[in-house]
Every structure is written in structure tokens, then in C-alpha cells.
BASENU-539502 format. One record per residue (C-alpha): residue number from 1; residue in three letters; x, y negated, z. Coordinates in Angstrom, 2 decimals, m for minus. Each point is the difference from the previous one (the first is absolute). Last residue first. Layout:
BEGIN
<NUM "Ala" <X Y Z>>
...
END
This chain:
BEGIN
<423 "Thr" <m13.13 m0.87 9.40>>
<422 "Thr" <1.13 m2.23 m3.22>>
<421 "Leu" <3.42 1.19 m0.41>>
<420 "Ala" <m0.76 3.61 0.86>>
<419 "Gln" <m3.07 m0.14 m2.69>>
<418 "Leu" <2.54 m1.79 m2.95>>
<417 "Glu" <2.56 2.62 0.78>>
<416 "Ala" <m2.17 2.99 m0.35>>
<415 "Asn" <m1.62 m1.72 m3.29>>
<414 "Ser" <3.35 m0.39 m1.40>>
<413 "Leu" <1.63 m3.40 m0.19>>
<412 "Ala" <0.46 m1.33 m2.95>>
<411 "Glu" <3.40 m1.73 m0.18>>
<410 "Asn" <1.56 m3.06 0.38>>
<409 "Tyr" <m1.45 m0.71 3.15>>
<408 "Val" <m1.58 m3.30 1.24>>
<407 "Arg" <m0.68 m0.44 3.82>>
<406 "Leu" <m1.83 m2.35 2.22>>
<405 "Asp" <m0.44 0.29 3.79>>
<404 "Lys" <m1.73 m2.03 2.54>>
<403 "Cys" <m1.97 m2.59 m2.07>>
<402 "Asn" <m2.47 m2.26 1.79>>
<401 "Gly" <m2.66 m1.49 m1.69>>
<400 "Asn" <m0.79 m2.88 m2.73>>
<399 "Phe" <1.44 1.04 m3.33>>
<398 "Phe" <m0.31 m2.89 m2.78>>
<397 "Glu" <m2.74 0.34 m2.53>>
<396 "Gly" <0.83 m3.14 m1.68>>
<395 "Ser" <3.04 m1.85 m1.58>>
<394 "Gly" <0.60 2.25 m2.89>>
<393 "Arg" <m0.35 3.48 0.76>>
<392 "Asn" <m0.64 2.79 2.23>>
<391 "Gln" <1.61 m1.35 3.52>>
<390 "Phe" <2.47 1.23 2.19>>
<389 "Lys" <2.52 0.63 m2.57>>
<388 "Leu" <2.36 2.75 m1.49>>
<387 "Thr" <1.19 m1.13 m3.08>>
<386 "Asn" <1.96 3.14 m2.41>>
<385 "Phe" <m2.87 1.89 m1.54>>
<384 "Val" <0.89 0.34 m3.83>>
<383 "Gly" <1.06 3.55 m0.18>>
<382 "Ser" <m3.43 1.62 0.74>>
<381 "Ser" <m1.03 1.20 m3.24>>
<380 "Phe" <m3.28 1.89 m0.78>>
<379 "Thr" <m2.22 2.62 0.05>>
<378 "Asp" <m2.78 0.27 2.25>>
<377 "Asn" <m0.33 3.61 2.02>>
<376 "Phe" <m1.64 m1.49 2.87>>
<375 "Ser" <m0.68 1.41 4.03>>
<374 "Asn" <m1.66 m1.77 2.58>>
<373 "Lys" <m0.58 m0.06 3.42>>
<372 "Leu" <2.06 2.27 1.53>>
<371 "Val" <0.29 m0.14 3.72>>
<370 "Gly" <2.72 m0.55 2.37>>
<369 "Asn" <m0.90 m3.40 1.03>>
<368 "Val" <m0.77 m1.35 m3.67>>
<367 "Tyr" <1.43 2.26 m2.60>>
<366 "Ile" <m0.39 m1.36 m3.98>>
<365 "Ala" <1.47 2.09 m3.02>>
<364 "Ser" <1.49 m0.10 m3.77>>
<363 "Asp" <1.07 2.63 m1.98>>
<362 "Gly" <0.12 m0.23 m3.66>>
<361 "Ser" <2.27 m3.22 m0.07>>
<360 "Asn" <0.85 m0.43 3.80>>
<359 "Tyr" <m1.12 m2.60 2.18>>
<358 "Arg" <m0.32 1.39 3.85>>
<357 "Val" <m1.89 m1.90 1.80>>
<356 "Ala" <0.36 m0.03 3.96>>
<355 "Val" <m1.96 m1.65 2.82>>
<354 "Lys" <0.19 0.39 3.81>>
<353 "Asn" <m2.85 m1.87 1.88>>
<352 "Tyr" <0.45 m2.29 2.91>>
<351 "Thr" <m3.24 m1.30 1.40>>
<350 "Asn" <m2.01 m2.82 m1.28>>
<349 "Gln" <m0.92 1.28 m2.97>>
<348 "Asn" <m2.17 2.73 1.97>>
<347 "Ser" <m1.27 3.36 m1.15>>
<346 "Ile" <1.51 0.45 m3.48>>
<345 "Asp" <m1.58 0.86 m3.09>>
<344 "Val" <1.82 m0.79 m3.36>>
<343 "Asn" <m0.84 m1.87 m3.28>>
<342 "Ser" <2.09 1.71 m2.46>>
<341 "Val" <1.85 m1.51 m3.08>>
<340 "Thr" <1.98 1.65 m2.46>>
<339 "Val" <1.21 m0.67 m3.88>>
<338 "Thr" <m0.90 m3.89 0.34>>
<337 "Thr" <0.88 m1.12 m3.42>>
<336 "Gly" <2.30 m3.39 m0.33>>
<335 "Gly" <3.01 1.63 m1.08>>
<334 "Val" <0.02 2.44 3.02>>
<333 "Ile" <m2.66 m0.37 2.93>>
<332 "Ile" <0.09 2.23 3.29>>
<331 "Phe" <m2.62 m1.26 2.66>>
<330 "Ile" <m1.02 1.03 3.53>>
<329 "Asn" <m3.23 m1.66 1.94>>
<328 "Leu" <m0.34 0.61 3.48>>
<327 "Lys" <m3.38 0.38 1.84>>
<326 "Asn" <m1.87 m0.26 3.17>>
<325 "Tyr" <m0.41 m3.79 0.56>>
<324 "Glu" <m1.27 m0.71 m3.50>>
<323 "Asp" <1.89 m2.69 m1.75>>
<322 "Asp" <2.40 2.90 m1.01>>
<321 "Phe" <3.68 m0.18 1.81>>
<320 "Ser" <2.78 0.05 m2.72>>
<319 "Ile" <2.50 2.29 m1.31>>
<318 "Tyr" <1.78 m0.64 m3.14>>
<317 "Val" <1.87 1.76 m3.03>>
<316 "Arg" <0.87 m2.62 m2.70>>
<315 "Asn" <0.29 m0.55 m3.73>>
<314 "Ser" <m1.65 m2.48 m1.94>>
<313 "Asn" <m0.79 m2.59 3.24>>
<312 "Thr" <3.06 m1.11 m0.58>>
<311 "Gly" <3.28 0.24 2.31>>
<310 "Asp" <1.09 3.14 m1.16>>
<309 "Ser" <m1.93 1.70 2.71>>
<308 "Leu" <m0.38 1.29 3.65>>
<307 "Ser" <m2.64 m1.12 1.90>>
<306 "Ile" <m0.88 m0.76 3.53>>
<305 "Thr" <m3.93 m1.32 0.11>>
<304 "Arg" <m2.42 m1.70 2.34>>
<303 "Arg" <m2.99 m0.56 m2.42>>
<302 "Gly" <m1.30 m3.66 m0.76>>
<301 "Ser" <m2.74 m2.19 0.49>>
<300 "Ala" <m2.37 2.80 1.45>>
<299 "Asn" <2.37 0.05 3.13>>
<298 "Ser" <m0.65 2.86 1.89>>
<297 "Thr" <0.09 0.10 3.91>>
<296 "Glu" <2.49 m0.23 2.97>>
<295 "Asn" <3.27 0.17 m2.05>>
<294 "Ala" <1.09 2.85 m1.48>>
<293 "Lys" <2.11 3.05 0.91>>
<292 "Ile" <3.19 1.39 m1.35>>
<291 "Glu" <2.34 3.18 m0.53>>
<290 "Ala" <1.43 m0.14 m4.07>>
<289 "Tyr" <0.69 2.36 m2.16>>
<288 "Leu" <0.99 m0.56 m3.85>>
<287 "Thr" <1.37 3.19 m1.64>>
<286 "Gly" <1.93 0.57 m3.18>>
<285 "Glu" <0.22 0.91 m3.56>>
<284 "Thr" <1.48 m0.83 m3.37>>
<283 "Gln" <2.70 m2.72 0.41>>
<282 "Gly" <0.45 0.86 3.68>>
<281 "Ile" <0.26 m2.93 2.37>>
<280 "Val" <3.28 m1.44 1.53>>
<279 "Gly" <2.03 0.46 m2.80>>
<278 "Asp" <m0.05 m3.51 m0.99>>
<277 "Pro" <m0.86 m2.43 3.03>>
<276 "Val" <m3.40 m0.36 1.07>>
<275 "Thr" <m1.30 m3.33 m0.37>>
<274 "Gln" <m1.59 m1.27 3.54>>
<273 "Glu" <m2.93 m1.11 1.17>>
<272 "Cys" <m1.42 m1.55 3.09>>
<271 "Ser" <m2.39 m2.90 0.91>>
<270 "Asp" <m1.60 m1.58 3.08>>
<269 "Ala" <m2.53 m2.72 m0.15>>
<268 "Leu" <0.00 m3.21 1.83>>
<267 "Arg" <m0.71 m0.82 3.32>>
<266 "Thr" <m2.25 m3.21 0.60>>
<265 "Val" <m0.06 m2.09 2.98>>
<264 "Ala" <m2.86 m2.20 1.24>>
<263 "Ser" <1.31 m2.73 2.30>>
<262 "Gly" <0.70 m1.08 3.48>>
<261 "Gln" <1.98 3.37 1.31>>
<260 "Thr" <m0.68 3.01 m2.31>>
<259 "Pro" <1.12 3.52 0.27>>
<258 "Ile" <m1.24 2.46 m3.14>>
<257 "Tyr" <m0.79 3.49 1.49>>
<256 "Ser" <0.04 2.66 m2.65>>
<255 "Thr" <m2.91 0.74 m2.03>>
<254 "Ala" <m3.83 m0.14 1.38>>
<253 "Tyr" <m2.27 1.39 m2.75>>
<252 "Ser" <m2.58 m1.34 m2.50>>
<251 "Gly" <1.51 m3.13 m0.77>>
<250 "Gln" <0.18 m3.74 0.83>>
<249 "Glu" <1.98 m0.31 3.11>>
<248 "Leu" <m0.58 m1.12 3.66>>
<247 "Gln" <2.49 1.09 2.44>>
<246 "Ala" <0.14 0.12 4.17>>
<245 "Gly" <3.29 1.12 1.29>>
<244 "Trp" <m0.77 0.07 3.28>>
<243 "Ala" <m2.46 0.59 2.75>>
<242 "Tyr" <m0.33 1.08 3.74>>
<241 "Gly" <m2.74 0.64 2.10>>
<240 "Gly" <m1.75 m1.71 3.13>>
<239 "Asp" <m0.94 m0.56 3.25>>
<238 "Ser" <0.68 m3.59 1.67>>
<237 "Ser" <m2.82 m2.10 m0.50>>
<236 "Asn" <m2.97 2.28 1.35>>
<235 "Gly" <m1.70 1.46 m3.28>>
<234 "Leu" <m3.41 0.95 m0.03>>
<233 "Phe" <m0.61 1.67 m3.47>>
<232 "Leu" <m1.30 m0.01 m3.95>>
<231 "Pro" <2.49 1.71 m2.52>>
<230 "Leu" <m0.21 m1.65 m3.51>>
<229 "Gly" <m2.35 1.51 m2.84>>
<228 "Asn" <m2.84 m2.44 0.20>>
<227 "Ser" <m0.48 0.69 3.90>>
<226 "Asn" <1.64 3.57 0.91>>
<225 "Thr" <m0.12 1.22 3.99>>
<224 "Tyr" <2.49 m0.01 2.25>>
<223 "Asp" <1.18 1.92 2.61>>
<222 "Ser" <3.41 1.65 m1.16>>
<221 "Ser" <1.73 m3.56 0.20>>
<220 "Ala" <0.76 m1.81 m2.98>>
<219 "Asn" <3.10 m1.42 m1.96>>
<218 "Ser" <m1.45 m2.15 m3.05>>
<217 "Leu" <0.82 m0.92 m3.77>>
<216 "Ser" <m2.08 m1.93 m2.44>>
<215 "Met" <1.08 m0.27 m3.71>>
<214 "Arg" <m2.04 m2.36 m1.76>>
<213 "Val" <m0.75 m0.47 m3.94>>
<212 "Glu" <m1.51 m2.95 m1.33>>
<211 "Gly" <m2.27 m0.69 m2.90>>
<210 "Ser" <m0.49 2.46 m2.87>>
<209 "Thr" <m0.32 3.44 m0.61>>
<208 "His" <2.62 2.15 2.41>>
<207 "Thr" <0.48 3.62 0.19>>
<206 "Ile" <0.90 1.57 3.53>>
<205 "Thr" <3.08 1.72 1.52>>
<204 "Val" <0.88 0.80 3.42>>
<203 "Ser" <3.76 0.21 1.46>>
<202 "Leu" <0.30 1.46 3.30>>
<201 "Arg" <3.99 0.22 1.35>>
<200 "Tyr" <0.30 1.76 3.34>>
<199 "Trp" <2.75 m0.70 2.30>>
<198 "Gly" <0.24 2.19 3.31>>
<197 "Asn" <4.08 0.46 m0.29>>
<196 "Gly" <m0.57 1.46 m3.29>>
<195 "Tyr" <m1.12 m1.26 m3.37>>
<194 "Asn" <m2.93 2.11 m0.41>>
<193 "Lys" <m2.32 m1.35 m3.22>>
<192 "Ile" <m3.82 m0.34 0.08>>
<191 "Lys" <m1.28 m0.34 m3.48>>
<190 "Tyr" <m3.64 m1.89 m1.22>>
<189 "Ser" <m2.38 m0.30 m2.98>>
<188 "Thr" <m3.04 m1.74 m1.39>>
<187 "Gly" <m0.23 m0.95 m3.87>>
<186 "Thr" <m3.19 m1.76 0.97>>
<185 "Pro" <m1.76 m1.66 2.89>>
<184 "Ser" <m3.91 m0.44 0.27>>
<183 "Gly" <m0.92 m2.05 2.96>>
<182 "Val" <1.70 0.64 2.90>>
<181 "Thr" <2.10 3.18 0.70>>
<180 "Ala" <1.49 1.85 3.08>>
<179 "Asp" <2.21 2.53 m0.08>>
<178 "Arg" <1.20 2.34 3.04>>
<177 "Leu" <2.50 1.64 2.57>>
<176 "Phe" <2.57 1.28 m2.60>>
<175 "Thr" <3.10 0.70 1.53>>
<174 "Gly" <3.43 m1.23 1.17>>
<173 "Asp" <0.66 2.08 3.08>>
<172 "Asn" <m0.72 m2.31 3.13>>
<171 "Leu" <m0.70 m3.12 m2.33>>
<170 "Asp" <m3.10 1.31 m1.07>>
<169 "Ile" <m1.02 m1.46 m3.09>>
<168 "Tyr" <m3.07 m2.09 m1.37>>
<167 "Ile" <m0.63 m0.91 m3.69>>
<166 "Ala" <m2.02 m2.85 m1.21>>
<165 "Tyr" <m1.50 m1.14 m3.59>>
<164 "Arg" <m1.80 m2.93 m0.50>>
<163 "Asn" <m2.11 m1.51 m3.11>>
<162 "Ala" <m1.94 m3.43 0.24>>
<161 "Ser" <3.23 m1.26 1.78>>
<160 "Ser" <0.97 m2.62 m2.71>>
<159 "Asp" <m0.31 2.80 m2.59>>
<158 "Val" <2.39 1.84 2.20>>
<157 "Gly" <0.52 1.28 3.36>>
<156 "Met" <2.80 2.27 0.90>>
<155 "Arg" <m0.67 1.04 3.95>>
<154 "Ile" <3.47 1.63 1.77>>
<153 "Ala" <m0.45 1.55 3.35>>
<152 "Gly" <2.53 1.76 2.87>>
<151 "Val" <m1.56 1.59 3.02>>
<150 "Asn" <2.28 0.56 3.21>>
<149 "Phe" <m0.47 m2.83 1.93>>
<148 "Glu" <2.33 m0.43 3.09>>
<147 "Gly" <3.09 0.01 m2.32>>
<146 "Lys" <m0.91 2.38 m3.00>>
<145 "Lys" <2.41 m0.76 m3.48>>
<144 "Phe" <m1.00 m1.51 m3.27>>
<143 "Phe" <1.36 m0.41 m3.41>>
<142 "Cys" <m2.04 m1.96 m2.46>>
<141 "Ser" <m1.09 0.16 m3.62>>
<140 "Gly" <m2.98 m1.78 m1.85>>
<139 "Thr" <m0.33 1.25 m3.80>>
<138 "Tyr" <m1.22 m1.96 m2.94>>
<137 "Ser" <m1.98 1.69 m3.10>>
<136 "Gly" <m0.89 m2.46 m2.68>>
<135 "Ser" <m1.42 m3.40 m0.67>>
<134 "Ser" <2.14 m3.27 0.92>>
<133 "Ala" <m0.18 m1.79 3.07>>
<132 "Ser" <m1.84 m2.94 0.82>>
<131 "Ser" <1.32 m0.51 3.07>>
<130 "Ile" <2.23 2.76 1.81>>
<129 "Thr" <m0.89 0.14 3.66>>
<128 "Tyr" <1.96 1.53 2.93>>
<127 "Glu" <m1.80 1.06 3.18>>
<126 "Arg" <1.13 0.29 3.58>>
<125 "Tyr" <m2.87 2.24 1.89>>
<124 "His" <m2.01 m0.09 3.40>>
<123 "Thr" <m3.68 1.14 m0.32>>
<122 "Asn" <m2.40 m0.90 2.85>>
<121 "Asp" <0.04 0.96 3.92>>
<120 "Val" <2.27 m3.09 1.31>>
<119 "Ser" <2.57 0.23 2.13>>
<118 "Thr" <3.03 m0.50 m2.89>>
<117 "Ala" <1.03 2.79 m1.72>>
<116 "Ile" <4.32 0.16 m0.19>>
<115 "Leu" <1.73 0.46 m2.88>>
<114 "Lys" <3.37 1.38 0.66>>
<113 "His" <2.71 m1.47 m2.62>>
<112 "Ala" <2.74 2.16 m1.61>>
<111 "Glu" <3.02 m2.18 m0.50>>
<110 "Asp" <3.03 1.95 2.32>>
<109 "Gln" <1.57 1.32 m3.46>>
<108 "Gly" <0.38 3.71 m0.82>>
<107 "Asn" <m1.56 m0.16 m3.28>>
<106 "Pro" <m3.26 2.06 1.66>>
<105 "Ser" <m0.44 m3.27 2.53>>
<104 "Val" <1.78 m0.06 3.29>>
<103 "Ile" <m2.57 m1.37 2.43>>
<102 "Thr" <m1.25 m3.81 0.05>>
<101 "Ser" <m2.00 m1.97 2.85>>
<100 "Gly" <m3.61 m1.11 m0.53>>
<99 "Glu" <m2.11 m2.55 m2.29>>
<98 "Leu" <m3.37 m0.29 0.98>>
<97 "Val" <m3.07 1.48 m1.92>>
<96 "Arg" <m3.79 m1.17 0.54>>
<95 "Thr" <0.41 m1.46 m3.74>>
<94 "Gly" <1.44 0.56 m3.51>>
<93 "Ser" <2.16 m2.41 m2.17>>
<92 "Trp" <3.47 0.56 m1.71>>
<91 "Ser" <1.19 m2.52 m2.17>>
<90 "Asn" <3.79 m1.04 1.37>>
<89 "Leu" <0.05 1.48 3.48>>
<88 "Phe" <m1.85 2.67 2.53>>
<87 "Phe" <m0.02 2.89 m1.97>>
<86 "Asn" <3.95 0.08 0.14>>
<85 "Thr" <1.74 2.83 m2.05>>
<84 "Ser" <m1.14 m0.25 m3.14>>
<83 "Asn" <m0.42 m3.53 m0.49>>
<82 "Asp" <m1.05 m1.39 m3.15>>
<81 "Val" <m2.43 2.81 m1.11>>
<80 "Asn" <m0.36 0.31 m3.56>>
<79 "Asn" <2.84 2.71 0.06>>
<78 "Ser" <0.75 0.37 m3.79>>
<77 "Arg" <0.34 3.31 m2.04>>
<76 "Ser" <2.52 0.71 m3.18>>
<75 "Pro" <m0.41 3.94 m0.58>>
<74 "Glu" <1.82 2.53 2.14>>
<73 "Leu" <3.20 2.72 m0.06>>
<72 "Leu" <1.19 1.64 3.25>>
<71 "Leu" <2.93 2.31 m0.64>>
<70 "Ala" <m0.57 3.02 2.82>>
<69 "Gly" <1.83 0.74 3.27>>
<68 "Lys" <1.37 3.23 1.18>>
<67 "Ser" <m1.47 0.01 3.33>>
<66 "Asp" <m3.19 m0.83 m1.19>>
<65 "Asp" <m3.15 m1.53 1.96>>
<64 "Lys" <0.81 m3.57 m0.90>>
<63 "Tyr" <3.73 0.18 m1.56>>
<62 "Asp" <m0.70 m1.74 m2.60>>
<61 "Ile" <3.35 m1.33 m2.13>>
<60 "Arg" <m0.46 m3.06 m1.70>>
<59 "Pro" <2.18 m0.95 m2.77>>
<58 "Gln" <1.34 m3.89 0.81>>
<57 "Gly" <m0.33 m2.23 m3.03>>
<56 "Ser" <m1.34 m3.13 2.22>>
<55 "Gly" <1.08 0.82 3.81>>
<54 "Val" <m1.24 2.64 2.25>>
<53 "Thr" <m2.30 m0.68 2.65>>
<52 "Glu" <m0.28 2.81 3.05>>
<51 "Ile" <m3.25 2.07 1.44>>
<50 "Leu" <1.48 2.15 2.35>>
<49 "Gly" <m0.29 3.99 0.14>>
<48 "Asp" <3.87 0.20 0.68>>
<47 "Lys" <0.72 1.03 m3.28>>
<46 "Asn" <m1.38 m2.85 m1.54>>
<45 "Val" <m3.81 m1.06 m0.93>>
<44 "Val" <0.17 m2.50 m2.94>>
<43 "Thr" <m0.60 m3.21 m0.19>>
<42 "Ala" <0.59 m2.57 m3.43>>
<41 "Ser" <2.14 m2.83 m1.19>>
<40 "Ser" <m0.94 m1.46 m3.31>>
<39 "Ala" <1.45 0.33 m3.70>>
<38 "Arg" <m0.43 4.04 m0.15>>
<37 "Ser" <2.54 1.68 m2.21>>
<36 "Phe" <1.58 3.52 m0.17>>
<35 "Asn" <2.25 1.30 m2.75>>
<34 "Phe" <0.83 3.41 0.41>>
<33 "Pro" <3.22 1.26 0.66>>
<32 "Leu" <1.28 3.48 m0.92>>
<31 "Pro" <2.82 1.18 2.38>>
<30 "Lys" <2.21 3.16 m0.93>>
<29 "Tyr" <0.30 2.81 2.08>>
<28 "Asn" <1.41 2.73 m1.75>>
<27 "Ile" <m1.19 3.65 1.65>>
<26 "Asn" <m0.49 1.28 m3.41>>
<25 "Glu" <m2.50 m2.36 m0.44>>
<24 "Asp" <m0.52 m2.77 3.27>>
<23 "Asn" <m1.26 m2.64 m2.46>>
<22 "Tyr" <m0.73 m2.92 2.68>>
<21 "Ala" <m3.11 m3.15 0.26>>
<20 "Leu" <1.40 m2.95 1.43>>
<19 "Ile" <m2.08 m2.99 1.24>>
<18 "Thr" <0.70 m3.55 m1.75>>
<17 "Asp" <m1.32 m3.76 m0.03>>
<16 "Lys" <1.77 m0.48 3.67>>
<15 "Lys" <1.03 2.89 1.15>>
<14 "Gly" <m1.05 3.93 0.43>>
<13 "Tyr" <1.23 3.29 0.80>>
<12 "Trp" <m2.69 2.83 0.74>>
<11 "Glu" <0.65 3.61 0.59>>
<10 "Gly" <m3.05 0.94 2.06>>
<9 "Asn" <m1.86 1.85 m3.19>>
<8 "Gly" <0.81 m2.84 m1.94>>
<7 "Phe" <0.89 m0.03 m3.67>>
<6 "Lys" <1.74 3.00 m1.79>>
<5 "Leu" <1.43 0.00 m3.50>>
<4 "Thr" <1.36 3.15 m1.62>>
<3 "Asn" <m1.30 2.77 2.02>>
<2 "Ala" <0.62 2.79 m1.85>>
<1 "Met" <m1.58 3.44 1.17>>
END
């Protein structure tokens, strides 16, 4: 099994504008640099489990829930909240909440404030509003940690609050408690992620048509009732819970944390590609392998793709996440003609899937997670495949998600080898 290009699998070497793959064929380790770009800073979870900021052009190896790490690639997104750490400054509003002391937040800094409920039997919340927001999906997110209170809640209000959708979670273990709606909200979803040390990131998504978009945050006691999507309870002006890292972005899922201090901030898109040196990839056959997962939901405006091509649309092999949550698309195109296409069922795009595509004239095959998904006997020549991208074509369809392992073999691996590789 000739492993001619290997990328990741716990071996990560990067610097500004570059991240290395390597050639270990015949026990011969040769670096094969990928060009990487992102014209802004960004955050990532480091080996210590803390959120850290890396500079412009610096590849992000994400270690959240994964000791080997995975390359994180995301689209451009903006955090519209003008202060993501202190909900009592800048454009924040809200009522019946006092600013308490701070504790260590998920980035290791002492900047997560306690939200204290006043001695009133009512709702207690902090709120951020985007006036005259453009239409589309919006996602609000925040990190919560229990104090005396063990409930965290986010309510998203759209169409000038005519439609609202809220999620409450238990901060003892990060489990879902309840949802609540006002009006007729659409495009709703939520996600809960454990960031360790008692911190949970809750994100809530809703579709907006016109007018204002509002994100309301609340820490609550377990003795609450629901009032228009927010917990209602009697505070005592001393007890509360902790919140940090608020983010309000246009999109159908929450991306990595974008810190702000006084104004909105945009994190630009990640891009990663390589022109493979001569001799690394076989001239008549080969195998493309990837261990990947997508971002939270599908993106109908562009599939998330890894491609091996000659740099054009006419000759390429690509693996992409379909717009449906539980499918992959696998294509082999030669001379502008699609010779192999397969729509493959998987259980979940948001967990890691091991995918291998054997391209070989008269004997192509696709394996996913140890299972043969399809085989083909199309005739073609594959000597043109020499450009490897986390992108499909042109300026669109960038890969958005995590890549733990990527390999190109200069031979068509056998069915037994493909099964072993993807299991």
C-alpha cells in the first residue's frame, strides 16, 4: 500500500500561510506544503482545551474532543455583538440583571461575568438587537456555567419579535430542558456543546424575514415558569449564573467563537490547497481518502468539498457533503464527462466519516466507514489529477468543517485495503 501523500492523522506542522503534508513512500519523509490563507485572525480550541486566538494566515488545528487534532476550515462570518465578553457595555440592553464578579472563561482569562437576578418576580435577561437586519437564518450562541443558578437560556426573536424561539438547558450536565415559541418561528434548531470545566455553549437558530433580530440571554433558578420564551422567577439580588462569549451571526449554525471588544468583527474564510509534485500521484490510477466531518448543518449555497483535479472542472475526483444531512456525494469526472457519481447514505455529517475513492479505469469503488457503497467499471484515464484542494472549483464550494486525516495513494487499493482503511 503506497501512501504517497499523507496529511494529518496527528502529524500537524504549520506556520503562517502554510501547512505541511508529507510523502512517506519507501520510508522516505518528504514535506509537501499546502498553501493556506485566511486574511484575519480566528479562534481554535488548543491542546489544553482552551479557546485561543491565532493570527491572520495561521492554520487552525482544533483539539476539541480530539487528542490528535483536526484542521478546521470555516466560511466567513461576522459576530454582530459589539462586546462578546461583557454584557453590560456598549450596545447591550436588558433588565433586572446585576453585573457580578468574574471567573475564568473558556479562553483561560478571568472575564466571564456573573449575571445576578434582582429581587423581582419576573424575567431577568441581557439582550442584543440588530436593527433592520437582512433576511435569512440567524444563530445566537453563548457559553454558560452554573453558579447558584443551574439553568441557561437563549431566546431568538425575529421579525421585530413577532416570532420567537427559545431553548433552556440544564447547566449541571448540559442537557436540554425545554423549548418555547411565540408566534410562528421557522427554520429553528439548536445545539449544545460541552467545553469542559462546567462550560456549555448553547446555540439557537431561527429564520428572519424583516425588521429587528434580538438575542436574549438568561441564567435562571430551577424554580421558573416560562414567559414569552424567557424564564420567569424570583431573584434575590445575590444569586446568579455565569455567561461569556456571546455571538450573533447570520447563518444556519454557530461557527467558532469570534471575540469582540467595542465593535462587530468579521472572521474571513479559510482556504487550503496544493499542487502535488510530479511523481507523487499515479498516472493511471489512485485512491483518495479522507476522514472528515461537516459543520453543523448543510449549506444549500455550496457543498463542502475536497477535490483532486487538474485545476479545472473537466478532470476531477471529489468528495462532498450533500445538502441533505445524511448523505455524501462522490464524483469522478474526466474530459468533462461524469463517469462515476454516487449519492451515499451516512448516519450523520456532523460526526467523522472515513471515505475512500478508488479511481481506476474499469474498476472504481467507494468505501465509507468500512462498507462498500458503490463500484463502477467506467473506462477513463486519470493521469491529469494533480491538484488537491479543500474546495471544488473556482471561487466557490469551499470545504467547511474538520479534516482529521487526508491521503492520496498512487495506486488503486484493493477492496480489502479500502475496507481496512475506512474501518
